[in-house]
N, C-alpha and C positions, 0 to 999 in steps of 0.2 A: 265165272272168270274173275282177273283181277280181285275185286273184294269177296265175292263168294265162289266164284270158280277160278282155277288157274288157267291163264291162257298159255295155250301151247306154243313153245318158243319157236318151232319150226313153223306156225303159222304167222308169229310176229315177223320172222324174218321174210318171210313170203310177201307179207302185206308191205313191209317197208321197201323192198325189192322192187315191188310192182310200183309203190308210189315213186321211187326214186327214178326209175323209167319213163312212167307216166309225165313227170314233171320235165324231162329233157323233151318229150313229143307235144307237150299241151302247153307249154308256155311260151310265148311267142313275143308280139308287141303290146298286145293289150292284157289288161288284169284278168285273172281266172282263179278259179277255187276248184279242187277236186278230192275225192275219197277214195282211196283203193281199198280201206277197210270197208266200204259200203259193196265194192265189186266182188273181191276177192272170196269171200264165203259164197257168193251167190255162184261164181264160176265152179268153186268145190262141190256145190250140190249138183252141178251139172257134169263135171268130169267123170265122177264116180258111175254116172249111168251112160257116159259115152263110150264109143266104140272106135276101132280103125286108126287112121290119121288124125282124126279130131281128139281122141282121147289122149294121144301123145303129145299133140300140140299144147293142150291144156295144162298137161302136167309140166311141160316147159316153162309155161306162162305162170303157173302157181308154185314152182319150186320144189313140188312134192307128189309122190306117186298117187296116180287115180283111184288105187286100192285104199277102201278107207275114206277117201276124199267126202264123200257124203256124209258121213258121220263126224269128220273134222270141220266141215263147212257149218254144220248143225251147231257143233260144240262152240265154234266160235261166235256164231250169231247170240247164242244163248249167253256165253260169257261176256260180249259185248254189252248186252241187255242189263246183265249183273252188276257192271260199273256205275258208281255214283256220278251221276252228271251226263250220263251216256243213256240213250235209248235206242234200242234195234228191234225191228219186227220184220216179218217175211209173210208174204201172201202167195197163193197159187190159184189162179184161175183156167178152168180147162173147159173145152167144147164138152157137151154132155156125152157126144157119139166117139171121144176120144178115149179109148181104154188105156187107163195110168196102171203100172204095174204096181200093187199094194204095197210091195217090199221096198221100193224107190219111195214112195209117199210117207211111207212109214217112219224113214230116216230123216224126214224135213222136220225144221223146228216147229214149236208149236206156232199157228199162225192161221190166218183167213182160207178158207178153202172155199172158193166160189164157183159159180160157173160162168161160163160165157156164151151168150144166147144166140150169137151172130147178128143180133140188131146193135150195131156198131155205137148207135146214140145211147141206147139203154146199158149198154156195158160201159162206155166211156164215162158216164155219169157215177157209177158204181165202183169204177178203177180211181177216178178223179177224187171220189169223196173218201176212199182208204188212204190215198197220198195226203191230202188236207189233214185228216184226223191225225195220221201218225206223225204229221211234223208241227202240230200246233197251227196249222193254216198257212205256214211259210210256203209251202210247195202244194199248190192248188193243183196240179194236174200229172197224171201219171206220165212219165215222158217215154212212152211209145206209141207207135202208130196201132190203130186197131182196123182191120178190114174183115169182111166175110170169111175170109179166108184163115185168120190167126187161130189156131188150135190151142195154145197156151201160153199164159203169161206169167213168169215167176218177176218178183217184185222183191226189192228189200227198202226199208225206211232206216236212217240213221240220224240221230240228233244227238249234238254234243254242247253242254253248257257249263259254263263255271262262273264264278263270281270273284273277282281277284281278293287276294290277302290284303294287298294295299291298294286301293282305288287311286286313280289318277285325278290330278285336278285338271278341269277343263281350261281352255282358253283358246288363243288362235297363234298359226305360226305361219311365217312367211320365209320362205327358202330364198336366198340371195342367188344360187346359181342353180344349174341343171334344169331337166325338164318342168320343174313345179317352181320356177324361179318368180318372186314376185306375186304368187298366186297365195291368197289369203286361204289358209286351211284351218280345218276344226282339230286344234291341236290339243295333246294330251301330255302332261308331263307329271314326274312324281322325281322325289329325291330319297334315296336309301342309303344306309353304310354298308349294306351289304352286298359289297361289290363282286367278292367270287359266285356269291349265289345268281347275281344279275348278269354278270358280264364275261364272257370268252372271247378272245381275239384269236382266231386260226390264221398263222401267218402264209400257211403254206398247203394249197390243195391244188388239185387240176384246174379249178376254176380262180384260183388266185386266194390272194387272203379272203378272209371271211370275219365278220363281226356276228354273234349271236348273242341276244340279250334274251333271258328266260323271264317271264311274266308267271308268277305261281298263282293257280286257282286255289280254292278254298276245299277241293274235293279230289285232290289226286292227279287233277289235269294241269297241264302247262301249255302255254305258247310261248313258242320262239320265234322273235323276229330276226331275219337273216339278211344281211347286208353286204353285198360284195363291191368289188371295185367297180368304177364306172367303165360303162359299156362291156361289161362281161354279160353275156345271154341269162337271160333270167332261169331257165332251166337249167343250166349247167351250175347257177349258184344254189339253187335249192337242192340239186342231187346231191352237190358236195356237202350241203348242211345236213342232209340226213345223214350222210357217212360220218359228218362230224360229231353228231350228237350219239351216233351208236359208238364213238370212240375210236373211228378210223383215222382222225388225224389229230397230232398234238395241238393244244391249245395254251393259251396264257390267261390266267385268270384276272379279273380287273384289279386286285391288288399287286399283281407284280407287272404290269405296264410300264412301261418307262415314260417319261414325260414328252411330251409333244405329239405327234400325229402318230397314235398308237395301231391305228387299225382303219379299215372303212368308217367314216362317220365317228370316230374315237378321237378324242382331244384330252390330253392327261396334261394338267397344269397345278401348279402352287398358287393359292389364294390366301390372303389374310383373312384369319377368322379367330373367334373367340374358342371355338372349339378346334383340338389339333386331329379329331376322328376324320380319318378320309372318308368322301362321300361321292356318291354318283348320281348324277342328274341325267334322265331317259326323257326324251321328247319324242314323242311319233305323232302321226294324225292318226284321226279317226278313220276308220274305213268300213264299207260295206261292198263286198263281191259277190256277184251272181253269174253264174254259167250253167251252160248246157254242153252235155258232150256226147257226140255219137262215137260208141265205142267202137263199132265196126270199121271206122276210118282209120283207126288202129289194131286191126284184127289180129296183127303178128303179136304185139304186146300181150294182148288179153288171150291169146289162145283160140281166136276164133275164126281163122282163115278157113280151114277147110269145113268148118260146121256150118258156113253160110250156103255152101253147095247145095241147091235143093234139087238136085239129078239124083240124090240118093239119101238115105238116113244116116243120122249120127248118134242117135242116143238110144241104143235098144235097150237101155236099163230103165227108160222112162215108159215106153210104150213100144208094142208091137208095130203099131202104126209108123211107119218112117218119117222122123223129124228133123228140119233143120232151121237154124236161127235166121230169123227174117228181120229182128232189130234188136239193138242192145244201146240203151241210152241212160244218162244221168242227168238230174237237174239238182242243182246245189247252190246254197247260198250262205254267206259266212258274216260276221259283223264283229267289230272290236270296239268297245266303248269304254267309257270312264269306268263302268262298274263291273265289266267281265266280257266274255267271248261267247256267243252264239254261233252256231252252223246245223243246217238241216239238209239233207240229201235224200232223194229216192232214186233208186237204180232199178231198172227193169229190162226183162229180156223176154221177147215174144218168139214163137217158132210155127210155122206154118209146116205143110206138109212136104216131105221130100219123096221123090219116086222111087223106089226100092232102096236099100239100104245104107383380331389385330395383334394380339399378343406373340401367336405363334402361327406358322405357315402350315397351313393343311392342305393336302391331296386332294383335287377335285376332278372327276372323271365326266367329261361330257359325251353322251353318246346321243346322236342324232340321225334320224331316218328322213332324210329330206329329198329323195329321190327312190324310183322304184325299189320294192324291196319285197322278200319272200316271208312266210309265217308258215309254222309247223305246229298243229295242235297235237299234243302229245301226251299219253298215258305214263304217268311218271316213274311207275313203279315197274312194268313192263319194258316201255321204250316205244310201244306200238304209236306209231305216227296215225291219227284218227283222220285228220285233214291237213291238207297242203294247199297252199297259193301263193299268188304273184300279186302285188297292190300298184296300180299305174295310176289308177284314179281317186285319190284319197277325197274323203269327203270336205267340201268347203267350210266356211264357217259356221259354227252351231246353227241348227234351226228347231223349230218345234217339231215335236212327235207328229207324224201322221198315221193314221190306221194303226191297228192293234199288232201288226206283225213283228214289230221291232221289239227285241228284247227288253231295251231299256230306253226311256227316252231322253232326249236332248235338249238342253236349255236353249233361250233364244240366242244368248251371247255370253261368251267368258271372258278373262282378263287376258291382256297379252302374256304368253309365256315368256319365261327368262331366257335373256338373250337374243330378243327379235326386235328389230326396229319398229317404231311405232308407225 
C-alpha cells in the first residue's frame, strides 16, 4: 500500500466513512480514541465468508460488496503494514475440533495461526502475549472474553508512530476560561511561517465553524487537531472535520484570514516586529488518551446485528459448523508529545457456535486549543484516517517518564508558554 502497495480508494472511503459514523456514536462527555482502520479490514475478512442477512448488513457497514471482501480486507492489512510509520498484523486462533474452510483461511493475511485449547487461562496467556508483542507492550491484553465455548478468535493489531518535522517546545499553559480554566496543563508550542500548511478555518459545516491545525510527521503521516465552537458535541465536530479534510467543505488558509477572531481558537493580529514575514503560533496541551470499545454496542454501525444471533450460523464460508459473533472489542491508546504521535490498537472478534445456520507590522496568527478538541491521524498521500479521538483531559504540567510504554519521555517542568499568565 501507500509506500509499497496502493491503497484501494474504495477501502479508504469505507474506512473514513466508518470513522465518521463512529465519531458521532462514540464521542460523548469523556475523552476517547478509536481506529476504524483496525476494524474495517477484519469486518471485510468476515463479510466475504458471511451468508444471509448478516452478509447484507456487513456490506452496508463496509460500503462495499461482500464478493471479494475477504481479499480486499487482506490487501488493506498488507497495505497498512507497508506504510512507513504503521505496523499492522492479524492473528487467527481456532479450536482444534472446528473445521475451517481452507479456501477462506488461504485468503487471510499472513500472521499467527494458533489453536484454542479450551483451557481459558492458557489460551488467555497466549493471546495476551500476542497483543503485547504486536503493540510494543502498550496493549497488554487481548480485548475479547474467552470461555470454554469460544471456537474462534480473529484479531488485528495496529500501531501508528511519527516524529514531527518540527518539534514543539515544552512548557505549561493555563486557560483563562472554559472547562480547563485555571488548570496548569503540560503545554506545547511552536512558531512557523507556513500559515497555509498549518492552519485552515472552515466557516460553515453542519457542526458550525471548525479550526484544523495540521502537524506534519517525517514519514508521510499527519495529525490534524480539530476545534469547533463551544458546546458543539465532539462527535459532530470530528465527523465534520473528517469531511473537511476530504474536501467536503471550503475553508480559508491561514494567510487569508482577516484580522480579529477568525475561527474557533484563532486570533489574527498585527504586532511590531523586525521581520515582516507573517507567522503563526500554535499552542496545544500534551495528551494521552486510552479507551476500550465494545463494538457490539454499536452493532448496526459495524454490520453485526444479525451476526450475533446464536440461534443460527452466519458464516458458512468460514466453517460448516454454524458460527455467530459472541464478542467484538477494541483497546487503543494514543499520545501526542513534543516529539511526535503514537497510537496502538488491538481489535478482536470471537465466535461461538450457533445452532443451525518594530520597523514594520507583521501578521501574527495565534491558534490555541484550550478546551476539548479532536484529533485525526491521517496518511497524507491517501487521506486514510488511521486513528481519531477527542481530548477532554489533557496532561497536567510535565512530569518524569514512568515505565517504558510511553513513546517519548517528558521532562520534569518546562517554561511558561507565550501568552499565559504566570
